[in-house]
C-alpha positions, 0 to 999 in steps of 0.5 A, spaced: 501 495 475 494 493 478 487 496 479 490 502 483 494 504 477 488 503 472 484 508 477 490 513 477 490 513 469 482 513 469 482 519 473 487 523 470 486 521 463 488 527 458 491 531 464 498 534 463 503 536 468 509 534 472 508 528 477 502 525 474 501 518 477 499 515 471 504 518 466 508 512 465 512 514 460 514 520 463 512 525 457 508 530 462 501 528 459 497 522 460 495 519 454 494 513 450 501 511 450 501 511 457 495 506 456 499 502 452 504 501 458 499 500 463 495 494 458 502 491 457 504 491 465 497 490 468 497 484 473 490 485 476 487 487 482 491 490 488 493 486 494 488 487 500 491 490 506 486 485 510 488 479 512 487 473 507 481 469 509 482 463 514 488 466 517 488 468 524 487 475 527 490 476 534 484 479 538 485 486 541 486 483 548 491 479 547 495 484 543 494 489 550 497 483 554 503 482 550 504 490 550 503 490 558 508 484 558 513 488 554 513 494 558 514 490 564 520 487 562 523 494 559 521 497 566 524 491 570 531 491 565 531 499 566 531 498 574 536 493 574 541 497 570 
């Protein structure tokens, strides 16, 4: 469990119903029992979708050239078949 789960819990605390994202114990309501489960399993911040600092990020031009090369190889292979 991470900060995304905590945000789900905070935004839906006190709600009742089926399919609540923060209903960790499956009793169809978000209450202190769900908070106990969240607290026991909390691991910290959610992982970032962005690359880690210091890692290389491919430039858009490089990606386009690689894609064009791949398309050219596919077309050449189809013509030879």
